[in-house]
NUROFI-277374 format. One record per residue (C-alpha): residue number from 1; residue in one letter; x, y, z. Coordinates in steps of 0.1 Angstrom, whole numbers, always signed. Layout:
N
+-----+---+-------+-------+-------+
:   k : r :    xx :    yy :    zz :
+-----+---+-------+-------+-------+
: NUM : A :     X :     Y :     Z :
...
+-----+---+-------+-------+-------+
END
This chain:
377
+-----+---+-------+-------+-------+
:   k : r :    xx :    yy :    zz :
+-----+---+-------+-------+-------+
:   1 : M : -1424 :  +484 : -1629 :
:   2 : P : -1415 :  +447 : -1623 :
:   3 : H : -1432 :  +430 : -1594 :
:   4 : P : -1409 :  +416 : -1566 :
:   5 : Y : -1409 :  +380 : -1578 :
:   6 : E : -1394 :  +389 : -1611 :
:   7 : T : -1361 :  +399 : -1594 :
:   8 : L : -1358 :  +372 : -1568 :
:   9 : P : -1327 :  +348 : -1570 :
:  10 : Q : -1329 :  +311 : -1578 :
:  11 : D : -1329 :  +300 : -1542 :
:  12 : S : -1362 :  +317 : -1536 :
:  13 : F : -1380 :  +292 : -1558 :
:  14 : W : -1387 :  +256 : -1550 :
:  15 : R : -1381 :  +243 : -1585 :
:  16 : T : -1347 :  +259 : -1591 :
:  17 : A : -1335 :  +256 : -1555 :
:  18 : V : -1347 :  +221 : -1547 :
:  19 : A : -1367 :  +201 : -1572 :
:  20 : D : -1343 :  +205 : -1601 :
:  21 : R : -1312 :  +196 : -1580 :
:  22 : D : -1298 :  +165 : -1565 :
:  23 : A : -1303 :  +169 : -1528 :
:  24 : M : -1266 :  +168 : -1521 :
:  25 : E : -1262 :  +198 : -1544 :
:  26 : I : -1287 :  +220 : -1525 :
:  27 : A : -1266 :  +249 : -1513 :
:  28 : G : -1268 :  +283 : -1497 :
:  29 : L : -1292 :  +273 : -1470 :
:  30 : W : -1275 :  +295 : -1445 :
:  31 : K : -1265 :  +331 : -1448 :
:  32 : P : -1244 :  +336 : -1417 :
:  33 : R : -1244 :  +368 : -1398 :
:  34 : H : -1211 :  +364 : -1381 :
:  35 : P : -1177 :  +350 : -1392 :
:  36 : V : -1165 :  +319 : -1375 :
:  37 : G : -1128 :  +314 : -1383 :
:  38 : R : -1102 :  +289 : -1371 :
:  39 : R : -1091 :  +313 : -1343 :
:  40 : T : -1126 :  +321 : -1332 :
:  41 : R : -1131 :  +309 : -1296 :
:  42 : I : -1161 :  +285 : -1297 :
:  43 : V : -1180 :  +267 : -1270 :
:  44 : T : -1208 :  +242 : -1274 :
:  45 : A : -1237 :  +230 : -1253 :
:  46 : G : -1271 :  +215 : -1257 :
:  47 : S : -1287 :  +183 : -1268 :
:  48 : C : -1269 :  +152 : -1281 :
:  49 : F : -1264 :  +166 : -1316 :
:  50 : A : -1242 :  +193 : -1302 :
:  51 : Q : -1216 :  +166 : -1296 :
:  52 : H : -1213 :  +161 : -1334 :
:  53 : F : -1209 :  +198 : -1339 :
:  54 : A : -1180 :  +201 : -1315 :
:  55 : K : -1162 :  +170 : -1329 :
:  56 : A : -1165 :  +184 : -1364 :
:  57 : L : -1149 :  +217 : -1353 :
:  58 : V : -1121 :  +198 : -1336 :
:  59 : A : -1115 :  +176 : -1366 :
:  60 : R : -1110 :  +207 : -1388 :
:  61 : R : -1087 :  +223 : -1361 :
:  62 : Y : -1110 :  +250 : -1352 :
:  63 : R : -1107 :  +266 : -1318 :
:  64 : W : -1133 :  +247 : -1298 :
:  65 : L : -1127 :  +254 : -1261 :
:  66 : D : -1131 :  +229 : -1232 :
:  67 : F : -1133 :  +247 : -1199 :
:  68 : E : -1136 :  +215 : -1179 :
:  69 : P : -1112 :  +190 : -1194 :
:  70 : G : -1110 :  +167 : -1164 :
:  71 : P : -1082 :  +150 : -1145 :
:  72 : A : -1050 :  +141 : -1163 :
:  73 : G : -1045 :  +104 : -1171 :
:  74 : L : -1080 :   +95 : -1181 :
:  75 : T : -1084 :   +71 : -1211 :
:  76 : A : -1105 :   +82 : -1240 :
:  77 : D : -1133 :   +58 : -1229 :
:  78 : Q : -1132 :   +72 : -1193 :
:  79 : R : -1134 :  +108 : -1206 :
:  80 : R : -1165 :   +99 : -1226 :
:  81 : D : -1181 :   +79 : -1198 :
:  82 : Y : -1176 :  +108 : -1174 :
:  83 : H : -1187 :  +134 : -1199 :
:  84 : Y : -1154 :  +152 : -1202 :
:  85 : G : -1149 :  +168 : -1236 :
:  86 : T : -1185 :  +161 : -1246 :
:  87 : F : -1195 :  +197 : -1243 :
:  88 : S : -1174 :  +228 : -1232 :
:  89 : F : -1183 :  +221 : -1196 :
:  90 : R : -1195 :  +190 : -1178 :
:  91 : T : -1233 :  +196 : -1176 :
:  92 : G : -1243 :  +166 : -1197 :
:  93 : N : -1271 :  +174 : -1221 :
:  94 : I : -1290 :  +206 : -1217 :
:  95 : Y : -1322 :  +199 : -1236 :
:  96 : T : -1345 :  +229 : -1229 :
:  97 : P : -1342 :  +267 : -1227 :
:  98 : R : -1353 :  +264 : -1191 :
:  99 : M : -1324 :  +242 : -1182 :
: 100 : L : -1299 :  +265 : -1200 :
: 101 : R : -1314 :  +294 : -1181 :
: 102 : Q : -1310 :  +276 : -1148 :
: 103 : W : -1274 :  +267 : -1153 :
: 104 : L : -1265 :  +302 : -1165 :
: 105 : S : -1283 :  +318 : -1135 :
: 106 : W : -1265 :  +295 : -1110 :
: 107 : A : -1231 :  +302 : -1128 :
: 108 : L : -1234 :  +339 : -1135 :
: 109 : T : -1255 :  +353 : -1107 :
: 110 : D : -1258 :  +348 : -1069 :
: 111 : A : -1289 :  +327 : -1074 :
: 112 : A : -1290 :  +299 : -1050 :
: 113 : V : -1285 :  +264 : -1064 :
: 114 : P : -1313 :  +240 : -1053 :
: 115 : E : -1301 :  +214 : -1027 :
: 116 : D : -1318 :  +185 : -1045 :
: 117 : V : -1297 :  +153 : -1045 :
: 118 : W : -1309 :  +119 : -1058 :
: 119 : E : -1297 :   +86 : -1042 :
: 120 : R : -1297 :   +50 : -1053 :
: 121 : D : -1280 :   +21 : -1036 :
: 122 : G : -1259 :   +43 : -1014 :
: 123 : R : -1246 :   +65 : -1043 :
: 124 : F : -1255 :  +101 : -1050 :
: 125 : Y : -1266 :  +116 : -1083 :
: 126 : D : -1270 :  +152 : -1094 :
: 127 : P : -1306 :  +157 : -1106 :
: 128 : F : -1295 :  +183 : -1131 :
: 129 : R : -1269 :  +160 : -1148 :
: 130 : P : -1274 :  +125 : -1135 :
: 131 : G : -1254 :  +108 : -1162 :
: 132 : V : -1221 :  +125 : -1158 :
: 133 : E : -1208 :  +103 : -1130 :
: 134 : P : -1212 :   +66 : -1138 :
: 135 : G : -1224 :   +48 : -1107 :
: 136 : G : -1230 :   +80 : -1089 :
: 137 : F : -1209 :  +101 : -1065 :
: 138 : V : -1196 :   +85 : -1033 :
: 139 : S : -1209 :  +114 : -1011 :
: 140 : I : -1230 :  +145 : -1013 :
: 141 : D : -1200 :  +166 : -1006 :
: 142 : E : -1182 :  +151 : -1037 :
: 143 : L : -1214 :  +158 : -1057 :
: 144 : L : -1216 :  +195 : -1046 :
: 145 : T : -1179 :  +200 : -1051 :
: 146 : A : -1181 :  +187 : -1087 :
: 147 : R : -1212 :  +208 : -1094 :
: 148 : A : -1193 :  +239 : -1082 :
: 149 : E : -1164 :  +231 : -1106 :
: 150 : T : -1189 :  +229 : -1134 :
: 151 : L : -1206 :  +262 : -1125 :
: 152 : A : -1171 :  +279 : -1125 :
: 153 : A : -1164 :  +263 : -1159 :
: 154 : I : -1197 :  +276 : -1174 :
: 155 : A : -1189 :  +311 : -1162 :
: 156 : A : -1154 :  +310 : -1176 :
: 157 : A : -1168 :  +296 : -1209 :
: 158 : V : -1194 :  +323 : -1214 :
: 159 : R : -1169 :  +351 : -1205 :
: 160 : G : -1140 :  +336 : -1226 :
: 161 : A : -1159 :  +326 : -1258 :
: 162 : Q : -1166 :  +346 : -1289 :
: 163 : V : -1193 :  +322 : -1302 :
: 164 : F : -1216 :  +301 : -1280 :
: 165 : V : -1233 :  +273 : -1300 :
: 166 : F : -1264 :  +259 : -1284 :
: 167 : T : -1285 :  +231 : -1298 :
: 168 : L : -1321 :  +231 : -1288 :
: 169 : G : -1334 :  +196 : -1282 :
: 170 : L : -1367 :  +192 : -1263 :
: 171 : T : -1398 :  +210 : -1250 :
: 172 : E : -1408 :  +183 : -1226 :
: 173 : A : -1393 :  +182 : -1191 :
: 174 : W : -1400 :  +173 : -1154 :
: 175 : Q : -1401 :  +199 : -1127 :
: 176 : D : -1404 :  +204 : -1090 :
: 177 : R : -1440 :  +216 : -1087 :
: 178 : A : -1433 :  +239 : -1058 :
: 179 : T : -1401 :  +256 : -1070 :
: 180 : G : -1403 :  +252 : -1108 :
: 181 : V : -1367 :  +239 : -1110 :
: 182 : E : -1363 :  +216 : -1139 :
: 183 : Y : -1345 :  +182 : -1139 :
: 184 : A : -1325 :  +166 : -1166 :
: 185 : V : -1347 :  +135 : -1166 :
: 186 : C : -1377 :  +122 : -1148 :
: 187 : P : -1370 :  +114 : -1112 :
: 188 : G : -1368 :   +77 : -1106 :
: 189 : T : -1355 :   +68 : -1141 :
: 190 : V : -1318 :   +71 : -1133 :
: 191 : A : -1320 :   +76 : -1095 :
: 192 : G : -1341 :   +92 : -1068 :
: 193 : Q : -1378 :   +85 : -1062 :
: 194 : F : -1407 :   +97 : -1083 :
: 195 : D : -1433 :  +116 : -1062 :
: 196 : A : -1465 :  +125 : -1082 :
: 197 : G : -1473 :  +151 : -1056 :
: 198 : R : -1439 :  +168 : -1060 :
: 199 : H : -1428 :  +161 : -1095 :
: 200 : G : -1448 :  +174 : -1125 :
: 201 : F : -1445 :  +170 : -1163 :
: 202 : V : -1443 :  +201 : -1184 :
: 203 : N : -1444 :  +206 : -1221 :
: 204 : H : -1432 :  +241 : -1226 :
: 205 : G : -1452 :  +263 : -1250 :
: 206 : F : -1439 :  +289 : -1274 :
: 207 : G : -1442 :  +318 : -1249 :
: 208 : A : -1423 :  +299 : -1221 :
: 209 : L : -1396 :  +288 : -1245 :
: 210 : M : -1391 :  +324 : -1258 :
: 211 : D : -1391 :  +338 : -1222 :
: 212 : D : -1365 :  +313 : -1210 :
: 213 : M : -1343 :  +316 : -1241 :
: 214 : T : -1344 :  +354 : -1240 :
: 215 : A : -1335 :  +353 : -1203 :
: 216 : A : -1306 :  +329 : -1210 :
: 217 : L : -1293 :  +352 : -1238 :
: 218 : R : -1296 :  +382 : -1215 :
: 219 : L : -1274 :  +365 : -1189 :
: 220 : M : -1248 :  +356 : -1214 :
: 221 : F : -1247 :  +390 : -1231 :
: 222 : R : -1244 :  +408 : -1197 :
: 223 : A : -1214 :  +386 : -1189 :
: 224 : N : -1198 :  +390 : -1223 :
: 225 : R : -1208 :  +420 : -1245 :
: 226 : G : -1189 :  +406 : -1275 :
: 227 : L : -1204 :  +372 : -1274 :
: 228 : K : -1224 :  +359 : -1304 :
: 229 : V : -1248 :  +330 : -1301 :
: 230 : L : -1254 :  +304 : -1328 :
: 231 : L : -1286 :  +283 : -1324 :
: 232 : T : -1293 :  +250 : -1339 :
: 233 : V : -1322 :  +225 : -1334 :
: 234 : S : -1314 :  +189 : -1329 :
: 235 : P : -1327 :  +166 : -1357 :
: 236 : V : -1328 :  +136 : -1333 :
: 237 : P : -1364 :  +125 : -1326 :
: 238 : L : -1377 :  +121 : -1291 :
: 239 : T : -1368 :   +88 : -1274 :
: 240 : A : -1401 :   +88 : -1255 :
: 241 : T : -1429 :  +113 : -1247 :
: 242 : A : -1450 :  +117 : -1216 :
: 243 : S : -1474 :  +141 : -1234 :
: 244 : G : -1500 :  +115 : -1241 :
: 245 : N : -1495 :  +119 : -1279 :
: 246 : H : -1479 :   +95 : -1303 :
: 247 : V : -1441 :   +99 : -1301 :
: 248 : L : -1440 :  +109 : -1338 :
: 249 : T : -1464 :  +138 : -1335 :
: 250 : A : -1449 :  +147 : -1302 :
: 251 : T : -1415 :  +150 : -1319 :
: 252 : S : -1430 :  +173 : -1346 :
: 253 : H : -1446 :  +194 : -1320 :
: 254 : S : -1414 :  +199 : -1300 :
: 255 : K : -1391 :  +205 : -1330 :
: 256 : S : -1416 :  +229 : -1346 :
: 257 : L : -1418 :  +251 : -1315 :
: 258 : L : -1380 :  +251 : -1310 :
: 259 : R : -1375 :  +260 : -1347 :
: 260 : A : -1400 :  +288 : -1344 :
: 261 : V : -1383 :  +302 : -1313 :
: 262 : A : -1349 :  +302 : -1330 :
: 263 : S : -1363 :  +322 : -1359 :
: 264 : E : -1380 :  +347 : -1336 :
: 265 : L : -1348 :  +352 : -1317 :
: 266 : V : -1327 :  +358 : -1348 :
: 267 : A : -1353 :  +384 : -1360 :
: 268 : A : -1352 :  +402 : -1326 :
: 269 : Q : -1314 :  +400 : -1317 :
: 270 : T : -1285 :  +409 : -1340 :
: 271 : R : -1261 :  +388 : -1320 :
: 272 : V : -1281 :  +356 : -1325 :
: 273 : D : -1279 :  +334 : -1356 :
: 274 : Y : -1294 :  +301 : -1366 :
: 275 : F : -1278 :  +273 : -1386 :
: 276 : P : -1302 :  +249 : -1403 :
: 277 : S : -1287 :  +215 : -1394 :
: 278 : Y : -1322 :  +204 : -1385 :
: 279 : E : -1335 :  +210 : -1420 :
: 280 : I : -1305 :  +194 : -1436 :
: 281 : I : -1310 :  +161 : -1417 :
: 282 : T : -1348 :  +159 : -1416 :
: 283 : H : -1362 :  +176 : -1446 :
: 284 : P : -1380 :  +153 : -1471 :
: 285 : A : -1358 :  +166 : -1499 :
: 286 : Y : -1330 :  +145 : -1484 :
: 287 : R : -1352 :  +114 : -1483 :
: 288 : G : -1340 :  +102 : -1449 :
: 289 : R : -1306 :   +93 : -1462 :
: 290 : F : -1288 :  +107 : -1432 :
: 291 : F : -1306 :   +85 : -1406 :
: 292 : A : -1296 :   +51 : -1394 :
: 293 : P : -1321 :   +22 : -1395 :
: 294 : N : -1335 :   +32 : -1361 :
: 295 : L : -1346 :   +65 : -1377 :
: 296 : R : -1330 :   +84 : -1348 :
: 297 : S : -1292 :   +82 : -1350 :
: 298 : V : -1276 :  +105 : -1375 :
: 299 : L : -1251 :   +87 : -1397 :
: 300 : P : -1216 :  +100 : -1401 :
: 301 : D : -1224 :  +110 : -1437 :
: 302 : G : -1251 :  +133 : -1424 :
: 303 : V : -1229 :  +149 : -1398 :
: 304 : E : -1202 :  +155 : -1425 :
: 305 : H : -1227 :  +169 : -1449 :
: 306 : V : -1241 :  +193 : -1423 :
: 307 : M : -1206 :  +206 : -1414 :
: 308 : T : -1196 :  +208 : -1451 :
: 309 : Q : -1225 :  +232 : -1456 :
: 310 : F : -1215 :  +251 : -1424 :
: 311 : F : -1180 :  +258 : -1437 :
: 312 : R : -1191 :  +263 : -1473 :
: 313 : D : -1216 :  +290 : -1463 :
: 314 : Q : -1191 :  +307 : -1440 :
: 315 : A : -1167 :  +309 : -1469 :
: 316 : A : -1193 :  +322 : -1493 :
: 317 : A : -1203 :  +350 : -1468 :
: 318 : F : -1169 :  +360 : -1456 :
: 319 : G : -1143 :  +348 : -1481 :
: 320 : G : -1118 :  +320 : -1480 :
: 321 : E : -1121 :  +284 : -1488 :
: 322 : A : -1144 :  +259 : -1471 :
: 323 : V : -1125 :  +237 : -1447 :
: 324 : A : -1127 :  +200 : -1452 :
: 325 : A : -1122 :  +174 : -1425 :
: 326 : P : -1085 :  +163 : -1424 :
: 327 : A : -1074 :  +127 : -1424 :
: 328 : P : -1073 :  +111 : -1389 :
: 329 : A : -1043 :  +122 : -1368 :
: 330 : P : -1031 :  +113 : -1333 :
: 331 : A : -1052 :  +129 : -1306 :
: 332 : S : -1040 :  +155 : -1283 :
: 333 : A : -1055 :  +173 : -1253 :
: 334 : P : -1084 :  +196 : -1262 :
: 335 : D : -1082 :  +233 : -1259 :
: 336 : S : -1086 :  +242 : -1222 :
: 337 : G : -1088 :  +280 : -1224 :
: 338 : P : -1089 :  +311 : -1245 :
: 339 : D : -1051 :  +314 : -1249 :
: 340 : S : -1045 :  +279 : -1263 :
: 341 : G : -1041 :  +270 : -1299 :
: 342 : P : -1064 :  +249 : -1320 :
: 343 : P : -1067 :  +212 : -1309 :
: 344 : A : -1056 :  +184 : -1331 :
: 345 : A : -1080 :  +161 : -1348 :
: 346 : P : -1091 :  +132 : -1327 :
: 347 : E : -1082 :   +96 : -1338 :
: 348 : D : -1119 :   +87 : -1342 :
: 349 : S : -1130 :  +116 : -1364 :
: 350 : P : -1154 :  +116 : -1381 :
: 351 : E : -1175 :  +100 : -1354 :
: 352 : P : -1191 :   +66 : -1363 :
: 353 : E : -1227 :   +60 : -1357 :
: 354 : L : -1234 :   +57 : -1320 :
: 355 : T : -1242 :   +23 : -1307 :
: 356 : E : -1271 :   +19 : -1284 :
: 357 : A : -1248 :   +17 : -1254 :
: 358 : E : -1229 :   +47 : -1264 :
: 359 : E : -1261 :   +67 : -1269 :
: 360 : L : -1267 :   +62 : -1231 :
: 361 : R : -1244 :   +92 : -1227 :
: 362 : C : -1274 :  +112 : -1239 :
: 363 : E : -1296 :  +113 : -1208 :
: 364 : E : -1329 :  +112 : -1228 :
: 365 : E : -1318 :   +79 : -1244 :
: 366 : L : -1321 :   +63 : -1210 :
: 367 : L : -1358 :   +64 : -1214 :
: 368 : A : -1356 :   +38 : -1241 :
: 369 : A : -1350 :   +12 : -1214 :
: 370 : F : -1386 :   +17 : -1202 :
: 371 : A : -1403 :    +8 : -1235 :
: 372 : P : -1428 :   -20 : -1231 :
: 373 : D : -1407 :   -46 : -1249 :
: 374 : R : -1377 :   -38 : -1226 :
: 375 : R : -1398 :   -40 : -1195 :
: 376 : H : -1412 :   -74 : -1202 :
: 377 : G : -1386 :   -89 : -1225 :
+-----+---+-------+-------+-------+
END
């Protein structure tokens, strides 16, 4: 009787699957569980890399839904600055499973939303998404009204989607020591005042990450029994770490835990899948070709290659042809609900490499301003 290794396919062996191939020809990294077609209702949230994912879907005229499109008449720059159209709702980046669980709990249950508000120079900032309103809100009432609109959009998105794409980004966060509520960034960096007695650093371990992500999934599946969740892990390294470790090893620690959590959830829940954008961008087989010189920003070629693999693997699993990104076309308003058709490709697709100023739309990138050379330069 032959032993099991005698009947394994080529992609089970390093030599035939990786070493004997040009990196750009490595294929079949993903065996998707669920079909994602052009009419599939898709919402996205998470860390900065999720922005790339959404734009690639829109460029190919897939049905990416925006449940908080913002006021009419905003320019493209204003929409970006105020975080409209960045994700499917205006939360800004959701980096950790705990933050996702918080937002879902506030949106889908009667859990009370904390009354925390940060202030700077007479303006008010939402501690859970401080970057969405450039210059801050003019009043606390305006802040709370805007937050309520976002919570309603989250609830509508979860209930109206067929696929929820969430990009896991970080394990490090800052919390209120008494309540355990987690902030988007460290208090005092964007607004507010840091209080060592009240504010504590946390680097979530595997158990806490699993518990929070499992609870978040439970909230979504209760609200929408037909929903599928597609997890990815952001390939973007940490901007800064408060762990006491070197930022390089801190990045490996965080990404390894998040990647392990994703695998465990896929093994435990049939409605959850994982797409390996993290591996495609960061694995040594690709020799760093998809990173910009700062070794953080993902180049357009990297985003395009990731999404090419996404659509190619979907086609291999469920039939049809892989969808390539079309030539740039005039922009139109994004899809604002489950009954709308697919949006048109935006004028600036595929997205160019983000400049440093543009990366400030990712809350974590704000920490770069506190590097020693910036403080004393």
